[in-house]
C-alpha positions as CSV (number, residue, x, y, z in Angstrom):
1,M,128.7,90.9,94.3
2,N,129.4,88.2,96.9
3,D,129.5,88.2,100.7
4,I,133.2,89.2,100.8
5,E,132.7,92.2,98.5
6,L,129.6,93.2,100.6
7,Q,131.7,93.0,103.8
8,L,134.3,95.3,102.3
9,L,131.6,97.7,101.1
10,V,129.9,97.8,104.5
11,E,133.3,98.4,106.3
12,K,134.2,101.2,103.8
13,I,130.8,103.0,104.2
14,S,131.0,102.6,108.0
15,V,134.4,104.3,108.2
16,E,133.8,107.0,105.5
17,I,130.3,108.1,106.6
18,F,130.0,107.2,110.3
19,G,133.7,107.6,111.2
20,Q,133.7,104.3,113.1
21,P,134.7,100.8,112.0
22,F,132.3,97.9,111.4
23,K,133.7,95.0,113.3
24,H,131.1,92.3,112.7
25,K,129.9,90.3,109.8
26,A,127.8,91.5,106.8
27,S,126.3,89.0,104.4
28,F,123.5,88.4,101.9
29,N,120.5,86.4,103.2
30,S,118.3,85.0,100.5
31,K,115.5,84.2,103.0
32,L,114.7,87.8,103.5
33,R,111.4,88.6,101.8
34,T,109.8,91.8,103.0
35,T,112.8,93.9,103.9
36,G,116.0,95.2,102.3
37,G,118.1,94.2,105.3
38,R,118.2,93.7,109.0
39,Y,120.6,94.3,111.9
40,L,120.8,91.4,114.4
41,L,120.9,92.7,118.0
42,G,122.4,89.5,119.4
43,T,125.3,89.1,117.1
44,H,125.6,92.6,115.7
45,N,125.7,91.2,112.2
46,I,123.9,92.8,109.2
47,E,122.0,90.8,106.7
48,I,121.1,92.2,103.3
49,N,118.4,91.1,100.8
50,K,120.4,90.4,97.5
51,K,117.2,91.0,95.4
52,Y,117.5,94.8,96.0
53,L,121.0,94.8,94.5
54,E,119.9,92.7,91.5
55,Q,116.6,94.6,90.8
56,L,117.3,98.2,92.0
57,G,121.1,98.6,91.8
58,K,124.0,99.6,93.9
59,E,122.6,103.0,95.0
60,E,119.6,101.3,96.7
61,L,122.0,98.7,98.3
62,I,124.2,101.6,99.7
63,G,121.0,103.2,101.1
64,I,120.1,99.9,102.8
65,I,123.6,99.5,104.2
66,K,123.5,103.0,105.6
67,H,120.2,102.3,107.3
68,E,121.4,99.1,108.9
69,L,124.6,100.8,110.0
70,C,122.5,103.5,111.8
71,H,120.9,100.6,113.8
72,Y,124.4,99.1,114.4
73,H,126.2,102.2,115.6
74,L,123.4,103.5,117.7
75,H,122.9,100.1,119.4
76,L,126.6,99.8,120.2
77,E,126.6,103.4,121.7
78,G,123.6,102.5,123.8
79,K,121.4,105.1,122.1
80,G,117.9,104.7,120.6
81,H,118.4,102.4,117.7
82,Q,114.7,101.6,116.9
83,H,112.7,103.1,114.0
84,R,110.6,105.2,116.4
85,D,113.6,106.7,118.3
86,M,114.6,110.3,117.7
87,D,118.3,109.4,117.8
88,F,117.7,107.0,114.9
89,K,115.7,109.5,112.9
90,L,118.3,112.2,113.3
91,L,121.2,109.9,112.3
92,L,119.3,108.7,109.2
93,K,118.8,112.3,108.1
94,K,122.5,113.2,108.9
95,V,123.9,110.4,106.8
96,G,121.3,110.5,104.0
97,A,119.9,107.0,104.6
98,P,116.4,106.1,103.7
99,R,113.9,105.4,106.5
100,F,112.3,102.6,104.4
101,C,113.6,100.7,101.4
102,S,111.9,101.0,98.0
103,Q,109.4,98.4,96.8
104,L,110.8,95.7,94.6
105,P,109.4,95.7,91.0
106,E,108.3,92.1,91.4
107,E,106.4,92.9,94.6
108,A,104.6,95.8,92.9
109,K,103.4,93.4,90.3
110,T,101.9,90.9,92.8
111,K,100.2,93.7,94.7
112,R,98.6,95.1,91.6
113,S,97.4,91.7,90.5
114,A,93.7,90.8,90.8
115,K,92.3,90.7,94.3
116,K,89.8,88.2,95.4
117,I,87.0,88.0,97.9
118,L,86.0,84.7,99.3
119,F,82.5,84.0,100.6
120,Y,81.7,81.2,103.2
121,Q,78.4,80.2,104.6
122,C,77.5,78.3,107.8
123,G,75.7,75.0,106.9
124,D,73.5,75.3,110.0
125,C,72.5,78.9,110.5
126,H,73.3,80.2,107.0
127,L,75.4,83.1,108.3
128,T,77.6,84.4,105.5
129,Y,81.3,85.3,106.0
130,Q,83.3,87.5,103.6
131,R,87.1,87.1,103.7
132,K,90.2,88.3,101.8
133,R,92.1,85.2,102.9
134,R,91.2,81.5,102.5
135,I,89.7,79.8,105.6
136,D,90.6,76.2,106.4
137,T,87.1,74.8,106.7
138,S,88.3,71.6,108.4
139,R,89.7,73.7,111.3
140,Y,87.3,76.7,111.7
141,V,83.6,76.7,112.4
142,C,80.8,79.3,112.5
143,G,81.3,81.8,115.3
144,K,77.6,82.0,116.0
145,C,76.5,78.4,116.2
146,R,79.7,76.3,115.6
147,G,78.3,74.9,112.4
148,K,80.4,73.7,109.5
149,L,81.6,76.4,107.1
150,I,81.1,75.9,103.3
151,K,82.8,78.0,100.6
152,I,80.1,79.3,98.4
153,K,81.9,81.6,96.0
154,E,85.1,83.5,95.1
155,V,84.8,86.9,93.4
156,V,87.9,88.2,91.5
157,L,88.2,92.0,91.5
158,K,90.3,93.8,88.9
């Protein structure tokens, strides 16, 4: 599926399910990483993550389009278009759109992979720090005495 076919699909879903036309641009955005799609408030365009179509199929894509069209139509009507708004929640339920998109299979693999814990120690006061993320030891110092941090070990959990 290309951008033109996506545009036609979004326009079709908008008219059939919402009873209103979609008058803006729908396109695939390969830079989207953590979401299935997004509605842009400034331009009223919709961007879709193509990985969801490739990995989870057309049904998931249609669900994402419905979700983004809920944002679109509610925003244009001046109603609550954010995830926390009751108007949004009610419209999602009415059209059968998912509140959140499914997790991509490739994302599930990376989350299930081995987790690591990093241990750093101050060179002056010997205070030990335990972190899930790496610390740039050239930028950050000990919070207690401002001494230089040294990475002492990395433990990999399974």
